[in-house]
mmCIF entry with sequence, helices, sheets and N, C-alpha, C, O atoms, coordinates in Angstrom:
data_MODEL
# 
_entry.id   MODEL 
# 
_entity.id                         1 
_entity.type                       polymer 
_entity.pdbx_number_of_molecules   1 
# 
_entity_poly.entity_id                      1 
_entity_poly.type                           'polypeptide(L)' 
_entity_poly.nstd_linkage                   no 
_entity_poly.nstd_monomer                   no 
_entity_poly.pdbx_seq_one_letter_code       MELEPEVARWLDGLDDQWWGQAVFHLDLLEDRGVLLGEPYNR 
_entity_poly.pdbx_seq_one_letter_code_can   MELEPEVARWLDGLDDQWWGQAVFHLDLLEDRGVLLGEPYNR 
_entity_poly.pdbx_strand_id                 A 
# 
loop_
_entity_poly_seq.entity_id 
_entity_poly_seq.num 
_entity_poly_seq.mon_id 
_entity_poly_seq.hetero 
1 1  MET n 
1 2  GLU n 
1 3  LEU n 
1 4  GLU n 
1 5  PRO n 
1 6  GLU n 
1 7  VAL n 
1 8  ALA n 
1 9  ARG n 
1 10 TRP n 
1 11 LEU n 
1 12 ASP n 
1 13 GLY n 
1 14 LEU n 
1 15 ASP n 
1 16 ASP n 
1 17 GLN n 
1 18 TRP n 
1 19 TRP n 
1 20 GLY n 
1 21 GLN n 
1 22 ALA n 
1 23 VAL n 
1 24 PHE n 
1 25 HIS n 
1 26 LEU n 
1 27 ASP n 
1 28 LEU n 
1 29 LEU n 
1 30 GLU n 
1 31 ASP n 
1 32 ARG n 
1 33 GLY n 
1 34 VAL n 
1 35 LEU n 
1 36 LEU n 
1 37 GLY n 
1 38 GLU n 
1 39 PRO n 
1 40 TYR n 
1 41 ASN n 
1 42 ARG n 
# 
_struct_asym.id          A 
_struct_asym.entity_id   1 
# 
loop_
_struct_conf.conf_type_id 
_struct_conf.id 
_struct_conf.pdbx_PDB_helix_id 
_struct_conf.beg_label_comp_id 
_struct_conf.beg_label_asym_id 
_struct_conf.beg_label_seq_id 
_struct_conf.pdbx_beg_PDB_ins_code 
_struct_conf.end_label_comp_id 
_struct_conf.end_label_asym_id 
_struct_conf.end_label_seq_id 
_struct_conf.pdbx_end_PDB_ins_code 
_struct_conf.beg_auth_comp_id 
_struct_conf.beg_auth_asym_id 
_struct_conf.beg_auth_seq_id 
_struct_conf.end_auth_comp_id 
_struct_conf.end_auth_asym_id 
_struct_conf.end_auth_seq_id 
_struct_conf.pdbx_PDB_helix_class 
_struct_conf.details 
_struct_conf.pdbx_PDB_helix_length 
HELX_P HELX_P1 AA1 PRO A 5  ? ASP A 12 ? PRO A 5  ASP A 12 1 ? 8  
HELX_P HELX_P2 AA2 ASP A 16 ? ARG A 32 ? ASP A 16 ARG A 32 1 ? 17 
HELX_P HELX_P3 AA3 GLY A 33 ? LEU A 35 ? GLY A 33 LEU A 35 5 ? 3  
# 
_struct_conf_type.id          HELX_P 
_struct_conf_type.criteria    ? 
_struct_conf_type.reference   ? 
# 
loop_
_atom_site.group_PDB 
_atom_site.id 
_atom_site.type_symbol 
_atom_site.label_atom_id 
_atom_site.label_alt_id 
_atom_site.label_comp_id 
_atom_site.label_asym_id 
_atom_site.label_entity_id 
_atom_site.label_seq_id 
_atom_site.pdbx_PDB_ins_code 
_atom_site.Cartn_x 
_atom_site.Cartn_y 
_atom_site.Cartn_z 
_atom_site.occupancy 
_atom_site.B_iso_or_equiv 
_atom_site.pdbx_formal_charge 
_atom_site.auth_seq_id 
_atom_site.auth_comp_id 
_atom_site.auth_asym_id 
_atom_site.auth_atom_id 
_atom_site.pdbx_PDB_model_num 
ATOM 1   N N  . MET A 1 1  ? 8.707  5.746   -3.388 1.00 0.00 ? 1  MET A N  1 
ATOM 2   C CA . MET A 1 1  ? 7.638  5.018   -4.092 1.00 0.00 ? 1  MET A CA 1 
ATOM 3   C C  . MET A 1 1  ? 6.892  6.150   -4.895 1.00 0.00 ? 1  MET A C  1 
ATOM 4   O O  . MET A 1 1  ? 6.548  7.197   -4.347 1.00 0.00 ? 1  MET A O  1 
ATOM 5   N N  . GLU A 1 2  ? 6.689  5.912   -6.068 1.00 0.00 ? 2  GLU A N  1 
ATOM 6   C CA . GLU A 1 2  ? 5.888  6.766   -6.936 1.00 0.00 ? 2  GLU A CA 1 
ATOM 7   C C  . GLU A 1 2  ? 4.458  6.268   -7.066 1.00 0.00 ? 2  GLU A C  1 
ATOM 8   O O  . GLU A 1 2  ? 4.243  5.149   -7.532 1.00 0.00 ? 2  GLU A O  1 
ATOM 9   N N  . LEU A 1 3  ? 3.472  7.068   -6.667 1.00 0.00 ? 3  LEU A N  1 
ATOM 10  C CA . LEU A 1 3  ? 2.066  6.604   -6.729 1.00 0.00 ? 3  LEU A CA 1 
ATOM 11  C C  . LEU A 1 3  ? 1.334  7.322   -7.876 1.00 0.00 ? 3  LEU A C  1 
ATOM 12  O O  . LEU A 1 3  ? 1.656  8.434   -8.295 1.00 0.00 ? 3  LEU A O  1 
ATOM 13  N N  . GLU A 1 4  ? 0.331  6.585   -8.334 1.00 0.00 ? 4  GLU A N  1 
ATOM 14  C CA . GLU A 1 4  ? -0.630 7.236   -9.244 1.00 0.00 ? 4  GLU A CA 1 
ATOM 15  C C  . GLU A 1 4  ? -1.392 8.301   -8.492 1.00 0.00 ? 4  GLU A C  1 
ATOM 16  O O  . GLU A 1 4  ? -1.616 8.168   -7.289 1.00 0.00 ? 4  GLU A O  1 
ATOM 17  N N  . PRO A 1 5  ? -1.800 9.367   -9.186 1.00 0.00 ? 5  PRO A N  1 
ATOM 18  C CA . PRO A 1 5  ? -2.465 10.540  -8.538 1.00 0.00 ? 5  PRO A CA 1 
ATOM 19  C C  . PRO A 1 5  ? -3.754 10.071  -7.730 1.00 0.00 ? 5  PRO A C  1 
ATOM 20  O O  . PRO A 1 5  ? -3.994 10.535  -6.616 1.00 0.00 ? 5  PRO A O  1 
ATOM 21  N N  . GLU A 1 6  ? -4.545 9.163   -8.323 1.00 0.00 ? 6  GLU A N  1 
ATOM 22  C CA . GLU A 1 6  ? -5.733 8.719   -7.553 1.00 0.00 ? 6  GLU A CA 1 
ATOM 23  C C  . GLU A 1 6  ? -5.413 7.920   -6.374 1.00 0.00 ? 6  GLU A C  1 
ATOM 24  O O  . GLU A 1 6  ? -6.192 7.932   -5.421 1.00 0.00 ? 6  GLU A O  1 
ATOM 25  N N  . VAL A 1 7  ? -4.257 7.169   -6.343 1.00 0.00 ? 7  VAL A N  1 
ATOM 26  C CA . VAL A 1 7  ? -3.847 6.423   -5.118 1.00 0.00 ? 7  VAL A CA 1 
ATOM 27  C C  . VAL A 1 7  ? -3.453 7.494   -4.098 1.00 0.00 ? 7  VAL A C  1 
ATOM 28  O O  . VAL A 1 7  ? -3.886 7.424   -2.948 1.00 0.00 ? 7  VAL A O  1 
ATOM 29  N N  . ALA A 1 8  ? -2.662 8.462   -4.481 1.00 0.00 ? 8  ALA A N  1 
ATOM 30  C CA . ALA A 1 8  ? -2.110 9.439   -3.551 1.00 0.00 ? 8  ALA A CA 1 
ATOM 31  C C  . ALA A 1 8  ? -3.348 10.185  -2.926 1.00 0.00 ? 8  ALA A C  1 
ATOM 32  O O  . ALA A 1 8  ? -3.324 10.490  -1.734 1.00 0.00 ? 8  ALA A O  1 
ATOM 33  N N  . ARG A 1 9  ? -4.376 10.465  -3.685 1.00 0.00 ? 9  ARG A N  1 
ATOM 34  C CA . ARG A 1 9  ? -5.603 11.159  -3.185 1.00 0.00 ? 9  ARG A CA 1 
ATOM 35  C C  . ARG A 1 9  ? -6.372 10.207  -2.173 1.00 0.00 ? 9  ARG A C  1 
ATOM 36  O O  . ARG A 1 9  ? -6.915 10.662  -1.166 1.00 0.00 ? 9  ARG A O  1 
ATOM 37  N N  . TRP A 1 10 ? -6.385 8.961   -2.476 1.00 0.00 ? 10 TRP A N  1 
ATOM 38  C CA . TRP A 1 10 ? -7.057 8.042   -1.609 1.00 0.00 ? 10 TRP A CA 1 
ATOM 39  C C  . TRP A 1 10 ? -6.296 7.857   -0.244 1.00 0.00 ? 10 TRP A C  1 
ATOM 40  O O  . TRP A 1 10 ? -6.908 7.735   0.817  1.00 0.00 ? 10 TRP A O  1 
ATOM 41  N N  . LEU A 1 11 ? -4.909 7.843   -0.338 1.00 0.00 ? 11 LEU A N  1 
ATOM 42  C CA . LEU A 1 11 ? -4.180 7.763   0.921  1.00 0.00 ? 11 LEU A CA 1 
ATOM 43  C C  . LEU A 1 11 ? -4.333 9.086   1.724  1.00 0.00 ? 11 LEU A C  1 
ATOM 44  O O  . LEU A 1 11 ? -4.354 9.035   2.953  1.00 0.00 ? 11 LEU A O  1 
ATOM 45  N N  . ASP A 1 12 ? -4.434 10.208  1.098  1.00 0.00 ? 12 ASP A N  1 
ATOM 46  C CA . ASP A 1 12 ? -4.510 11.428  1.741  1.00 0.00 ? 12 ASP A CA 1 
ATOM 47  C C  . ASP A 1 12 ? -5.867 11.512  2.540  1.00 0.00 ? 12 ASP A C  1 
ATOM 48  O O  . ASP A 1 12 ? -5.975 12.239  3.527  1.00 0.00 ? 12 ASP A O  1 
ATOM 49  N N  . GLY A 1 13 ? -6.892 10.733  2.065  1.00 0.00 ? 13 GLY A N  1 
ATOM 50  C CA . GLY A 1 13 ? -8.263 10.753  2.738  1.00 0.00 ? 13 GLY A CA 1 
ATOM 51  C C  . GLY A 1 13 ? -8.397 9.815   3.945  1.00 0.00 ? 13 GLY A C  1 
ATOM 52  O O  . GLY A 1 13 ? -9.423 9.815   4.625  1.00 0.00 ? 13 GLY A O  1 
ATOM 53  N N  . LEU A 1 14 ? -7.316 8.989   4.213  1.00 0.00 ? 14 LEU A N  1 
ATOM 54  C CA . LEU A 1 14 ? -7.387 7.992   5.268  1.00 0.00 ? 14 LEU A CA 1 
ATOM 55  C C  . LEU A 1 14 ? -6.986 8.603   6.568  1.00 0.00 ? 14 LEU A C  1 
ATOM 56  O O  . LEU A 1 14 ? -6.182 9.534   6.609  1.00 0.00 ? 14 LEU A O  1 
ATOM 57  N N  . ASP A 1 15 ? -7.554 8.075   7.658  1.00 0.00 ? 15 ASP A N  1 
ATOM 58  C CA . ASP A 1 15 ? -7.116 8.511   8.984  1.00 0.00 ? 15 ASP A CA 1 
ATOM 59  C C  . ASP A 1 15 ? -5.728 7.804   9.241  1.00 0.00 ? 15 ASP A C  1 
ATOM 60  O O  . ASP A 1 15 ? -5.279 6.945   8.484  1.00 0.00 ? 15 ASP A O  1 
ATOM 61  N N  . ASP A 1 16 ? -5.094 8.248   10.381 1.00 0.00 ? 16 ASP A N  1 
ATOM 62  C CA . ASP A 1 16 ? -3.701 7.657   10.641 1.00 0.00 ? 16 ASP A CA 1 
ATOM 63  C C  . ASP A 1 16 ? -3.590 6.215   10.756 1.00 0.00 ? 16 ASP A C  1 
ATOM 64  O O  . ASP A 1 16 ? -2.596 5.642   10.310 1.00 0.00 ? 16 ASP A O  1 
ATOM 65  N N  . GLN A 1 17 ? -4.598 5.545   11.360 1.00 0.00 ? 17 GLN A N  1 
ATOM 66  C CA . GLN A 1 17 ? -4.511 4.152   11.551 1.00 0.00 ? 17 GLN A CA 1 
ATOM 67  C C  . GLN A 1 17 ? -4.621 3.417   10.133 1.00 0.00 ? 17 GLN A C  1 
ATOM 68  O O  . GLN A 1 17 ? -3.829 2.520   9.844  1.00 0.00 ? 17 GLN A O  1 
ATOM 69  N N  . TRP A 1 18 ? -5.518 3.784   9.357  1.00 0.00 ? 18 TRP A N  1 
ATOM 70  C CA . TRP A 1 18 ? -5.721 3.180   8.005  1.00 0.00 ? 18 TRP A CA 1 
ATOM 71  C C  . TRP A 1 18 ? -4.574 3.541   7.126  1.00 0.00 ? 18 TRP A C  1 
ATOM 72  O O  . TRP A 1 18 ? -4.121 2.689   6.361  1.00 0.00 ? 18 TRP A O  1 
ATOM 73  N N  . TRP A 1 19 ? -4.064 4.759   7.180  1.00 0.00 ? 19 TRP A N  1 
ATOM 74  C CA . TRP A 1 19 ? -2.908 5.196   6.381  1.00 0.00 ? 19 TRP A CA 1 
ATOM 75  C C  . TRP A 1 19 ? -1.675 4.287   6.697  1.00 0.00 ? 19 TRP A C  1 
ATOM 76  O O  . TRP A 1 19 ? -0.948 3.841   5.809  1.00 0.00 ? 19 TRP A O  1 
ATOM 77  N N  . GLY A 1 20 ? -1.501 4.055   7.986  1.00 0.00 ? 20 GLY A N  1 
ATOM 78  C CA . GLY A 1 20 ? -0.310 3.263   8.423  1.00 0.00 ? 20 GLY A CA 1 
ATOM 79  C C  . GLY A 1 20 ? -0.444 1.803   7.868  1.00 0.00 ? 20 GLY A C  1 
ATOM 80  O O  . GLY A 1 20 ? 0.538  1.195   7.442  1.00 0.00 ? 20 GLY A O  1 
ATOM 81  N N  . GLN A 1 21 ? -1.726 1.259   7.893  1.00 0.00 ? 21 GLN A N  1 
ATOM 82  C CA . GLN A 1 21 ? -1.870 -0.087  7.397  1.00 0.00 ? 21 GLN A CA 1 
ATOM 83  C C  . GLN A 1 21 ? -1.601 -0.148  5.836  1.00 0.00 ? 21 GLN A C  1 
ATOM 84  O O  . GLN A 1 21 ? -0.908 -1.031  5.329  1.00 0.00 ? 21 GLN A O  1 
ATOM 85  N N  . ALA A 1 22 ? -2.203 0.854   5.130  1.00 0.00 ? 22 ALA A N  1 
ATOM 86  C CA . ALA A 1 22 ? -2.045 0.930   3.742  1.00 0.00 ? 22 ALA A CA 1 
ATOM 87  C C  . ALA A 1 22 ? -0.551 1.008   3.324  1.00 0.00 ? 22 ALA A C  1 
ATOM 88  O O  . ALA A 1 22 ? -0.106 0.305   2.416  1.00 0.00 ? 22 ALA A O  1 
ATOM 89  N N  . VAL A 1 23 ? 0.170  1.852   3.990  1.00 0.00 ? 23 VAL A N  1 
ATOM 90  C CA . VAL A 1 23 ? 1.583  2.002   3.687  1.00 0.00 ? 23 VAL A CA 1 
ATOM 91  C C  . VAL A 1 23 ? 2.444  0.745   3.946  1.00 0.00 ? 23 VAL A C  1 
ATOM 92  O O  . VAL A 1 23 ? 3.358  0.407   3.194  1.00 0.00 ? 23 VAL A O  1 
ATOM 93  N N  . PHE A 1 24 ? 2.074  0.053   5.107  1.00 0.00 ? 24 PHE A N  1 
ATOM 94  C CA . PHE A 1 24 ? 2.663  -1.217  5.412  1.00 0.00 ? 24 PHE A CA 1 
ATOM 95  C C  . PHE A 1 24 ? 2.523  -2.139  4.269  1.00 0.00 ? 24 PHE A C  1 
ATOM 96  O O  . PHE A 1 24 ? 3.511  -2.750  3.861  1.00 0.00 ? 24 PHE A O  1 
ATOM 97  N N  . HIS A 1 25 ? 1.344  -2.282  3.716  1.00 0.00 ? 25 HIS A N  1 
ATOM 98  C CA . HIS A 1 25 ? 1.084  -3.246  2.663  1.00 0.00 ? 25 HIS A CA 1 
ATOM 99  C C  . HIS A 1 25 ? 1.706  -2.723  1.343  1.00 0.00 ? 25 HIS A C  1 
ATOM 100 O O  . HIS A 1 25 ? 2.168  -3.551  0.559  1.00 0.00 ? 25 HIS A O  1 
ATOM 101 N N  . LEU A 1 26 ? 1.747  -1.444  1.056  1.00 0.00 ? 26 LEU A N  1 
ATOM 102 C CA . LEU A 1 26 ? 2.416  -0.991  -0.139 1.00 0.00 ? 26 LEU A CA 1 
ATOM 103 C C  . LEU A 1 26 ? 3.841  -1.199  -0.008 1.00 0.00 ? 26 LEU A C  1 
ATOM 104 O O  . LEU A 1 26 ? 4.455  -1.491  -1.034 1.00 0.00 ? 26 LEU A O  1 
ATOM 105 N N  . ASP A 1 27 ? 4.498  -1.093  1.137  1.00 0.00 ? 27 ASP A N  1 
ATOM 106 C CA . ASP A 1 27 ? 5.961  -1.402  1.281  1.00 0.00 ? 27 ASP A CA 1 
ATOM 107 C C  . ASP A 1 27 ? 6.204  -2.839  1.076  1.00 0.00 ? 27 ASP A C  1 
ATOM 108 O O  . ASP A 1 27 ? 7.226  -3.199  0.491  1.00 0.00 ? 27 ASP A O  1 
ATOM 109 N N  . LEU A 1 28 ? 5.285  -3.743  1.541  1.00 0.00 ? 28 LEU A N  1 
ATOM 110 C CA . LEU A 1 28 ? 5.491  -5.161  1.310  1.00 0.00 ? 28 LEU A CA 1 
ATOM 111 C C  . LEU A 1 28 ? 5.473  -5.442  -0.239 1.00 0.00 ? 28 LEU A C  1 
ATOM 112 O O  . LEU A 1 28 ? 6.315  -6.171  -0.764 1.00 0.00 ? 28 LEU A O  1 
ATOM 113 N N  . LEU A 1 29 ? 4.553  -4.876  -0.879 1.00 0.00 ? 29 LEU A N  1 
ATOM 114 C CA . LEU A 1 29 ? 4.414  -5.081  -2.294 1.00 0.00 ? 29 LEU A CA 1 
ATOM 115 C C  . LEU A 1 29 ? 5.644  -4.473  -3.083 1.00 0.00 ? 29 LEU A C  1 
ATOM 116 O O  . LEU A 1 29 ? 6.091  -5.043  -4.079 1.00 0.00 ? 29 LEU A O  1 
ATOM 117 N N  . GLU A 1 30 ? 6.115  -3.417  -2.647 1.00 0.00 ? 30 GLU A N  1 
ATOM 118 C CA . GLU A 1 30 ? 7.336  -2.730  -3.204 1.00 0.00 ? 30 GLU A CA 1 
ATOM 119 C C  . GLU A 1 30 ? 8.482  -3.647  -3.038 1.00 0.00 ? 30 GLU A C  1 
ATOM 120 O O  . GLU A 1 30 ? 9.166  -3.927  -4.023 1.00 0.00 ? 30 GLU A O  1 
ATOM 121 N N  . ASP A 1 31 ? 8.754  -4.149  -1.847 1.00 0.00 ? 31 ASP A N  1 
ATOM 122 C CA . ASP A 1 31 ? 9.891  -4.990  -1.520 1.00 0.00 ? 31 ASP A CA 1 
ATOM 123 C C  . ASP A 1 31 ? 9.840  -6.363  -2.153 1.00 0.00 ? 31 ASP A C  1 
ATOM 124 O O  . ASP A 1 31 ? 10.874 -6.827  -2.633 1.00 0.00 ? 31 ASP A O  1 
ATOM 125 N N  . ARG A 1 32 ? 8.728  -7.030  -2.187 1.00 0.00 ? 32 ARG A N  1 
ATOM 126 C CA . ARG A 1 32 ? 8.667  -8.393  -2.579 1.00 0.00 ? 32 ARG A CA 1 
ATOM 127 C C  . ARG A 1 32 ? 8.009  -8.551  -4.024 1.00 0.00 ? 32 ARG A C  1 
ATOM 128 O O  . ARG A 1 32 ? 8.175  -9.620  -4.611 1.00 0.00 ? 32 ARG A O  1 
ATOM 129 N N  . GLY A 1 33 ? 7.324  -7.606  -4.577 1.00 0.00 ? 33 GLY A N  1 
ATOM 130 C CA . GLY A 1 33 ? 6.761  -7.680  -5.914 1.00 0.00 ? 33 GLY A CA 1 
ATOM 131 C C  . GLY A 1 33 ? 5.979  -8.867  -6.081 1.00 0.00 ? 33 GLY A C  1 
ATOM 132 O O  . GLY A 1 33 ? 5.109  -9.186  -5.270 1.00 0.00 ? 33 GLY A O  1 
ATOM 133 N N  . VAL A 1 34 ? 6.287  -9.605  -7.217 1.00 0.00 ? 34 VAL A N  1 
ATOM 134 C CA . VAL A 1 34 ? 5.511  -10.825 -7.646 1.00 0.00 ? 34 VAL A CA 1 
ATOM 135 C C  . VAL A 1 34 ? 5.752  -11.980 -6.672 1.00 0.00 ? 34 VAL A C  1 
ATOM 136 O O  . VAL A 1 34 ? 5.004  -12.957 -6.700 1.00 0.00 ? 34 VAL A O  1 
ATOM 137 N N  . LEU A 1 35 ? 6.776  -11.898 -5.809 1.00 0.00 ? 35 LEU A N  1 
ATOM 138 C CA . LEU A 1 35 ? 7.063  -12.939 -4.918 1.00 0.00 ? 35 LEU A CA 1 
ATOM 139 C C  . LEU A 1 35 ? 6.239  -12.849 -3.621 1.00 0.00 ? 35 LEU A C  1 
ATOM 140 O O  . LEU A 1 35 ? 6.339  -13.724 -2.760 1.00 0.00 ? 35 LEU A O  1 
ATOM 141 N N  . LEU A 1 36 ? 5.408  -11.768 -3.482 1.00 0.00 ? 36 LEU A N  1 
ATOM 142 C CA . LEU A 1 36 ? 4.579  -11.613 -2.300 1.00 0.00 ? 36 LEU A CA 1 
ATOM 143 C C  . LEU A 1 36 ? 3.535  -12.675 -2.227 1.00 0.00 ? 36 LEU A C  1 
ATOM 144 O O  . LEU A 1 36 ? 2.718  -12.775 -3.141 1.00 0.00 ? 36 LEU A O  1 
ATOM 145 N N  . GLY A 1 37 ? 3.510  -13.462 -1.212 1.00 0.00 ? 37 GLY A N  1 
ATOM 146 C CA . GLY A 1 37 ? 2.619  -14.567 -1.074 1.00 0.00 ? 37 GLY A CA 1 
ATOM 147 C C  . GLY A 1 37 ? 1.276  -14.226 -0.406 1.00 0.00 ? 37 GLY A C  1 
ATOM 148 O O  . GLY A 1 37 ? 0.976  -13.087 -0.051 1.00 0.00 ? 37 GLY A O  1 
ATOM 149 N N  . GLU A 1 38 ? 0.511  -15.285 -0.269 1.00 0.00 ? 38 GLU A N  1 
ATOM 150 C CA . GLU A 1 38 ? -0.741 -15.158 0.506  1.00 0.00 ? 38 GLU A CA 1 
ATOM 151 C C  . GLU A 1 38 ? -0.549 -14.861 1.928  1.00 0.00 ? 38 GLU A C  1 
ATOM 152 O O  . GLU A 1 38 ? 0.444  -15.321 2.492  1.00 0.00 ? 38 GLU A O  1 
ATOM 153 N N  . PRO A 1 39 ? -1.403 -14.135 2.571  1.00 0.00 ? 39 PRO A N  1 
ATOM 154 C CA . PRO A 1 39 ? -2.676 -13.600 2.196  1.00 0.00 ? 39 PRO A CA 1 
ATOM 155 C C  . PRO A 1 39 ? -2.594 -12.249 1.505  1.00 0.00 ? 39 PRO A C  1 
ATOM 156 O O  . PRO A 1 39 ? -3.610 -11.662 1.132  1.00 0.00 ? 39 PRO A O  1 
ATOM 157 N N  . TYR A 1 40 ? -1.333 -11.753 1.337  1.00 0.00 ? 40 TYR A N  1 
ATOM 158 C CA . TYR A 1 40 ? -1.230 -10.335 0.875  1.00 0.00 ? 40 TYR A CA 1 
ATOM 159 C C  . TYR A 1 40 ? -1.484 -10.185 -0.611 1.00 0.00 ? 40 TYR A C  1 
ATOM 160 O O  . TYR A 1 40 ? -1.782 -9.074  -1.049 1.00 0.00 ? 40 TYR A O  1 
ATOM 161 N N  . ASN A 1 41 ? -1.385 -11.241 -1.419 1.00 0.00 ? 41 ASN A N  1 
ATOM 162 C CA . ASN A 1 41 ? -1.647 -11.118 -2.891 1.00 0.00 ? 41 ASN A CA 1 
ATOM 163 C C  . ASN A 1 41 ? -3.073 -11.342 -3.310 1.00 0.00 ? 41 ASN A C  1 
ATOM 164 O O  . ASN A 1 41 ? -3.372 -11.419 -4.501 1.00 0.00 ? 41 ASN A O  1 
ATOM 165 N N  . ARG A 1 42 ? -3.990 -11.452 -2.307 1.00 0.00 ? 42 ARG A N  1 
ATOM 166 C CA . ARG A 1 42 ? -5.374 -11.638 -2.691 1.00 0.00 ? 42 ARG A CA 1 
ATOM 167 C C  . ARG A 1 42 ? -6.002 -10.400 -3.106 1.00 0.00 ? 42 ARG A C  1 
ATOM 168 O O  . ARG A 1 42 ? -7.180 -10.395 -3.462 1.00 0.00 ? 42 ARG A O  1 
# 
């Protein structure tokens, strides 16, 4: 996954718990794209 520099900096600043949650959601978005349904597309 290629991230914008500001997103990469934001991820670098997260603790392990928040980083894991963010990556989980980014992976969902990468896998499902525009087909990702609620509540994730809010």
